N, C-alpha and C positions, 0 to 999 in steps of 0.2 A: 504494499500500499504506500503509495507516494503522494503526499499532500500537494495540491496544486496552488495552494495559497500559503504564505507564511506570515508570521506576526510582523516581520519587516515589510512586506508588501502592504499589509493593511495599514501600518504606521504611515507609510509613504503617501497612501491614498487619502488618509485623513489630513495629512499636512496639505495635499493638493487641494482638497475640498476647502480647508480653511482659507486658503489663498484666493478663493472665489467670492468670499463673503465681502459685501459692500459696506462701507461706513455708513451708519444710519444718519449721521449728522452732515455727510457730504457724499452724496451718491456717486459722485465722479471718482472717488477714491475707493481702492480695494484695501481691506484690512489684511494684516499679517503679510504684507509684501516686503516689509523691512526697508522701505525706502528712506525713512527718516529716523532710523534707530528706535522706532517705537513699533508696536504690534509685533513684538518678537515671539517666536515659537521655540519652546524649550523642550528638549527630550529628557524628561526625567524631573524628579522633585526639585523645587527651587525654594530657598528661604528668602531670596531677594531677586529681583528682576530688573532689567534696563528697559525704560519705556513703559508706558501704561495706556492701555491695557496690554496684557501679555496672555499667550496661551501655553499652558504647561500640559504636556501629554505623558501619561504614564500607563503601563499595563494594569488593568483592574483585575480583581478577583471575579473573573467571569464565570459563566456557567460551565460546568464540566462537560466534555464531550459526551454526547448521548448516542448510545448505539441502538439503532433501530432494527438491525437484523445481522446475520453473520456476514452479509455482503457490503454493507454501507454504514457509515456512521456520519453524524453531523458534528463537526468540530466547531466549538465556540471560542472566540477571542474576544476579550473585553478590554476596553480602554476607558480611562477617565481623561477629560479635557477640562482643565480648570482654566476659566477666563478670569484673569486677576486684574483689578483696577484699584488704583490708589488715588483718593480724592480728598481735597480739602473739605472742611465741614461746610464751608459757604456753597459748595457745589454738589453736596451730598444728594439732594433730590434729583437733580438733573443727571447725576451719575447712575443712580438706580434706574432711571427711565432709560438711559442709553444701554445699561447692562440688559435690560429686558429685550430691547431691540436688537442687540448683538446676539443674545441667546436664541431668539426667534430666527435670526438670519442664519445662524450656524445650522440650527435644526432644519431649516428650509433648504440649505445647501446640501445637507446630508440626503434629504429626501429626494432632491433633484439630481443626485450623483450616480443614478443608475446602479444601485448596490456598490457603490464605492468603485465605479468604473468596472463592474463585473468581477471584481476581485472576491466578492462575497455573494452568496445566494440569498441570504436574509440580512438585513441590517435594522437593528432597533436602536434608537436614540432617544434619551429623555433628559430633562433638566432635573437636577437634585436640589436639596436644600442648600440655600446660600450660607456662606460663612463671612461674618463680619468682625473685624477687630480693629483696635485702635493702632495707629502707626505714628511715626514722628511728624508726619505731615498732616494728618487727619484721620482717615478710615481706609482700611484695606477692604475691598468687597471681592469675594471669590464666588464664582458661579460654576459649580461642577456640572459636567454633563457626562452621562455614562453612555457609551456606545458599545453595542454588542454585535459583532459580525460573525455570521455563521456560514460554513462552507460544507457542502456534502462531499465527502471524501469516499471514493469507491475503492474496494479492496482490488488487488491484481486478479483475483479468481472470479470477479463478478461478470 
């Protein structure tokens, strides 16, 4: 049994999808393009980031592979995408509005991605509970998204 999709393939497709999201405050600008040292995408946990907002992608505790029969199984890959914004208290309300718009934009981009460009057979994405904490400049707001990509893997004898 040789998997046709790898964790790295899915990570690369998630990054590609993030780069198609349009800035809700300036629809002529794509987010996560790293053109002005903002909207950075990080591979792995971060305690600090350059630019705000930023996207932090880590593998998640996704669902275990589920065997359907002796001939096939569905392999599940999970990721968390944390959208992190640092805001001054004076911009707090607008930052929360922008975060909701960005979260919707990412979920919409995943929906339009045609199963992450056909790397997965099933893609499920959802917004999770936000995390807010005080920072030296105001408030850090982190909106986690969970993305689960499933791929049907056939055995060599099928």
